[in-house]
PAZAPA-4460 file (N, C-alpha, C; in steps of 0.05 Angstrom, whole numbers, plus 32768, in hexadecimal, padded with zeros to 4 digits):
% residues 127
    n_x    n_y    n_z   ca_x   ca_y   ca_z    c_x    c_y    c_z   seq   type   mol
   95DC   884E   7D93   95C6   8850   7DA6   95CE   8860   7DBE     1      M     A
   95E6   885B   7DC8   95F0   8869   7DDF   95F2   8887   7DD9     2      M     A
   95FB   888E   7DC1   95FE   88AA   7DB9   95E2   88B7   7DB7     3      R     A
   95CF   88A9   7DAE   95B4   88B3   7DAC   95A8   88B9   7DC7     4      S     A
   95AD   88A8   7DDB   95A3   88AD   7DF6   95B1   88C5   7E02     5      K     A
   95CB   88C8   7DFD   95DA   88DF   7E07   95CF   88F9   7DFB     6      L     A
   95CB   88F8   7DE1   95C0   8910   7DD3   95A5   8917   7DDE     7      T     A
   9594   8903   7DE2   9579   8908   7DED   957B   8913   7E09     8      S     A
   958C   8909   7E19   958F   8913   7E34   9599   8930   7E35     9      S     A
   95AC   8936   7E23   95B6   8951   7E22   95A0   8964   7E18    10      L     A
   9590   895B   7E05   957A   896C   7DFB   9566   8971   7E10    11      L     A
   955F   895D   7E1F   954B   8960   7E35   9556   8973   7E4A    12      I     A
   9570   8971   7E51   957C   8982   7E65   957C   899F   7E5B    13      A     A
   9582   89A3   7E41   9583   89BE   7E36   9567   89CB   7E37    14      A     A
   9553   89BB   7E30   9537   89C6   7E30   952F   89CD   7E4D    15      V     A
   9537   89BC   7E60   9530   89C2   7E7C   953D   89DC   7E86    16      A     A
   9556   89E0   7E7E   9564   89F8   7E86   9557   8A11   7E7A    17      V     A
   9550   8A0F   7E60   9543   8A25   7E53   9527   8A2B   7E5F    18      M     A
   9519   8A16   7E66   94FE   8A1A   7E71   94FF   8A28   7E8C    19      A     A
   9512   8A20   7E9D   9514   8A2D   7EB7   951E   8A4A   7EB4    20      T     A
   952E   8A4F   7EA0   9537   8A6B   7E9B   9520   8A7D   7E93    21      G     A
   950C   8A72   7E86   94F5   8A82   7E7D   94E3   8A89   7E94    22      C     A
   94E4   8A79   7EAA   94D2   8A7F   7EC1   94DE   8A93   7ED4    23      D     A
   94F7   8A9B   7ECF   9504   8AAD   7EE2   94F6   8AC8   7EE3    24      R     A
   94F4   8AD2   7EFB   94E8   8AEC   7EFF   94FB   8B02   7EF7    25      E     A
   94F2   8B15   7EE9   9503   8B2B   7EE0   950B   8B3C   7EF8    26      Q     A
   9524   8B45   7EF8   952E   8B55   7F0D   9522   8B71   7F0B    27      V     A
   9517   8B7B   7F21   950B   8B95   7F22   9520   8BAA   7F29    28      V     A
   9522   8BBF   7F1A   9535   8BD4   7F1E   952A   8BEA   7F2F    29      S     A
   9538   8BF1   7F44   952F   8C08   7F55   952E   8C21   7F44    30      Y     A
   9544   8C28   7F37   9545   8C41   7F29   9532   8C43   7F11    31      S     A
   952F   8C2D   7F02   951F   8C2E   7EEA   9501   8C28   7EEF    32      A     A
   94FB   8C19   7F04   94DF   8C11   7F08   94D3   8C1A   7F23    33      Q     A
   94E1   8C17   7F39   94D6   8C1D   7F53   94D6   8C3B   7F58    34      V     A
   94EC   8C48   7F54   94EE   8C65   7F59   94D9   8C76   7F4B    35      K     A
   94D4   8C71   7F31   94BF   8C80   7F23   94A3   8C7C   7F30    36      P     A
   949D   8C64   7F3A   9483   8C5F   7F48   9482   8C70   7F61    37      I     A
   9497   8C6F   7F71   9498   8C7E   7F8A   9497   8C9C   7F84    38      L     A
   94A5   8CA5   7F70   94A5   8CC2   7F69   9489   8CCB   7F61    39      D     A
   947B   8CBA   7F52   945F   8CC2   7F49   944B   8CC1   7F5F    40      D     A
   944E   8CAF   7F72   9439   8CAA   7F86   943F   8CB3   7FA2    41      N     A
   9459   8CB8   7FA9   9460   8CBB   7FC5   9471   8CD5   7FCA    42      C     A
   9480   8CDC   7FB7   9495   8CF1   7FBB   9489   8D0C   7FC2    43      L     A
   9471   8D12   7FB9   9466   8D2C   7FBF   9464   8D31   7FDD    44      A     A
   945F   8D1C   7FED   945E   8D1F   800A   9477   8D15   8018    45      C     A
   9483   8D00   800D   949A   8CF4   801B   94B5   8CFE   8010    46      H     A
   94B9   8D17   8014   94D2   8D25   800E   94D7   8D3B   8023    47      R     A
   94EF   8D45   8024   94F4   8D5A   8038   94DF   8D70   8035    48      Q     A
   94D3   8D78   804B   94BE   8D8C   804B   94A3   8D83   8044    49      G     A
   94A0   8D6A   803B   9485   8D60   8034   9476   8D57   804C    50      G     A
   945C   8D56   804A   944A   8D4F   8060   9450   8D33   806B    51      E     A
   9455   8D20   805A   945C   8D05   8063   9476   8D04   8071    52      G     A
   9489   8D13   8068   94A4   8D14   8075   94A1   8D21   8090    53      F     A
   9492   8D36   8092   948F   8D44   80AC   9481   8D33   80C0    54      E     A
   946E   8D22   80B7   945F   8D11   80C9   946F   8CF9   80D2    55      A     A
   9480   8CEE   80C1   948D   8CD4   80C7   94AB   8CD4   80C6    56      S     A
   94B6   8CE9   80BA   94D3   8CE9   80B5   94DC   8CD8   809E    57      G     A
   94C8   8CCF   808D   94CE   8CBD   8077   94D0   8CCC   805D    58      F     A
   94E8   8CCB   8052   94ED   8CD7   8038   94F1   8CC0   8024    59      S     A
   94E8   8CC5   800B   94EB   8CB2   7FF6   94FB   8CBE   7FDF    60      M     A
   950A   8CD3   7FE5   9518   8CE2   7FD0   952F   8CD1   7FC4    61      E     A
   953C   8CC1   7FD5   9552   8CB0   7FCB   954E   8C94   7FD5    62      T     A
   955D   8C82   7FC9   955D   8C66   7FD2   9565   8C65   7FF0    63      Y     A
   957A   8C73   7FF8   9583   8C72   8013   956E   8C7C   8026    64      D     A
   955F   8C92   801E   9549   8C9C   802F   9533   8C86   8032    65      D     A
   952C   8C7A   801C   9518   8C65   801C   951F   8C4E   802F    66      L     A
   9538   8C46   802D   9541   8C2F   803E   9545   8C37   805B    67      M     A
   9549   8C51   8060   954C   8C5A   807C   9532   8C58   808B    68      K     A
   951C   8C5D   807D   9501   8C5A   8089   94F8   8C73   8098    69      G     A
   94E7   8C6E   80AC   94DB   8C84   80BB   94EA   8C87   80D6    70      T     A
   94E0   8C9A   80E6   94EB   8C9D   8101   94E7   8C83   8111    71      R     A
   94D3   8C74   810A   94CB   8C5C   8119   94D6   8C42   810D    72      N     A
   94E5   8C43   80F8   94F0   8C2B   80ED   94EF   8C29   80CF    73      G     A
   94F8   8C12   80C5   94F9   8C0E   80A8   94DD   8C0B   809B    74      P     A
   94DC   8C13   8082   94C3   8C10   8072   94C7   8BF9   805E    75      M     A
   94E0   8BF4   8057   94E6   8BDE   8044   94F9   8BCB   8052    76      V     A
   94F0   8BB2   8053   9501   8B9C   805E   9509   8B8A   8046    77      V     A
   9521   8B8C   803C   9529   8B7D   8024   9522   8B5F   8027    78      P     A
   9514   8B54   8013   950C   8B38   8013   94F3   8B32   8022    79      G     A
   94E7   8B45   8030   94D0   8B41   8041   94B8   8B52   8039    80      D     A
   94A8   8B47   8027   9491   8B57   801D   947B   8B5A   8032    81      T     A
   9479   8B47   8044   9464   8B49   8059   946C   8B5C   806F    82      L     A
   9486   8B5E   8075   948F   8B70   808A   9497   8B8B   8081    83      G     A
   9496   8B91   8067   949D   8BAB   805D   9485   8BBE   805F    84      S     A
   9486   8BD1   8072   9470   8BE3   8076   9468   8BF3   805E    85      N     A
   947B   8BF8   804C   9474   8C06   8033   945E   8BF8   8025    86      L     A
   9460   8BDE   8022   944B   8BCE   8015   9432   8BCC   8026    87      L     A
   9435   8BCA   8040   941D   8BC9   8052   940C   8BE1   804D    88      V     A
   9418   8BF9   804C   940A   8C12   8048   93FF   8C15   802C    89      L     A
   940E   8C0D   8018   9406   8C0F   7FFC   93EF   8BFC   7FF5    90      M     A
   93EF   8BE5   8001   93DB   8BD0   7FFB   93C2   8BD4   800D    91      E     A
   93C2   8BE7   801F   93AB   8BEB   8030   93A8   8BD6   8046    92      G     A
   93BE   8BC9   804E   93BD   8BB5   8063   93BE   8BC2   807E    93      R     A
   93C1   8BDC   8080   93C2   8BEA   8099   93A7   8BF9   809D    94      A     A
   93A4   8C06   80B3   938C   8C16   80B8   9388   8C29   80A0    95      D     A
   9370   8C2B   8096   936B   8C3D   807F   9374   8C5A   8083    96      P     A
   9375   8C63   809C   937D   8C7E   80A1   939A   8C83   809B    97      S     A
   93AA   8C6E   8098   93C6   8C72   8092   93CE   8C64   8078    98      I     A
   93BB   8C5B   8068   93C2   8C4F   804E   93CE   8C64   803C    99      S     A
   93DF   8C5B   802A   93ED   8C6D   8018   93E6   8C67   7FFB   100      M     A
   93E5   8C7B   7FEB   93E9   8C97   7FF1   93D2   8CA2   8002   101      P     A
   93D9   8CB3   8015   93C7   8CBC   8029   93B6   8CD3   801F   102      H     A
   939C   8CD1   8024   938A   8CE8   801F   9381   8CEC   8002   103      G     A
   9390   8CE2   7FEF   9388   8CE8   7FD3   9371   8CD7   7FC9   104      S     A
   936C   8CC0   7FD6   9357   8CAF   7FCE   9360   8C9D   7FB6   105      G     A
   9376   8CA4   7FA9   937F   8C94   7F93   9392   8C7E   7F9E   106      E     A
   938F   8C67   7F93   93A0   8C51   7F9B   93B6   8C4D   7F86   107      T     A
   93CC   8C41   7F8E   93E1   8C3C   7F7B   93D9   8C23   7F6B   108      I     A
   93DD   8C24   7F51   93D5   8C0D   7F40   93E2   8BF3   7F4A   109      P     A
   93D2   8BDE   7F49   93DC   8BC3   7F52   93F5   8BBB   7F44   110      E     A
   93F8   8BC1   7F2B   9410   8BBA   7F1C   9428   8BC8   7F28   111      Q     A
   9426   8BE1   7F30   943C   8BEF   7F3D   9442   8BE4   7F58   112      D     A
   942E   8BDD   7F67   9432   8BD0   7F81   9441   8BB5   7F7E   113      I     A
   9439   8BA6   7F69   9446   8B8D   7F64   9463   8B91   7F5D   114      Q     A
   9469   8BA6   7F4E   9485   8BAC   7F47   9495   8BB1   7F61   115      T     A
   948A   8BC0   7F73   9498   8BC6   7F8C   949A   8BAC   7F9D   116      I     A
   9485   8B9C   7F9E   9485   8B83   7FAC   949C   8B71   7FA2   117      R     A
   949E   8B6F   7F88   94B2   8B5E   7F7C   94CE   8B69   7F82   118      T     A
   94D2   8B83   7F80   94EB   8B8F   7F86   94F4   8B89   7FA3   119      W     A
   94E1   8B8B   7FB6   94E7   8B85   7FD2   94EE   8B68   7FD5   120      I     A
   94DE   8B56   7FC9   94E3   8B39   7FCB   94FE   8B32   7FBF   121      S     A
   9508   8B41   7FAC   9521   8B3C   7FA0   9539   8B48   7FAF   122      Q     A
   9532   8B55   7FC6   9548   8B5F   7FD7   954A   8B7D   7FD8   123      G     A
   9538   8B8C   7FCA   9537   8BA9   7FCB   9552   8BB6   7FC5   124      A     A
   955E   8BAD   7FAF   9578   8BB7   7FA7   9577   8BD3   7F9C   125      E     A
   958D   8BE1   7F9F   9590   8BFC   7F93   959C   8BF8   7F77   126      N     A
   958A   8BEF   7F65   9594   8BE8   7F4A   9586   8BF9   7F35   127      N     A
***
């Protein structure tokens, strides 16, 4: 009987560990997931010589450029999705005249914004 209780307890513990492992959020990769989104939606303007770079000093050509931010401060605050101005502008939480992407009228797909939001919440690693 004692052995049966021990086996049952171990089985319950194993199931609990497996269940919590299934709920884990997948790690978002900067190079494989975030960079392609930025390249497709932002890089035309936010690169050396681009209109967005000239206006703000913000380049998105490299991870280091992205993390450096603008002349006025950071655009990505690792772990802080509410304070990361990149998301504020992409989600339209700022004045419409400065929402990004600027001027095209096209918005970034919500799924792509969610990928960037998750990456920032996970610490905005260069992975």
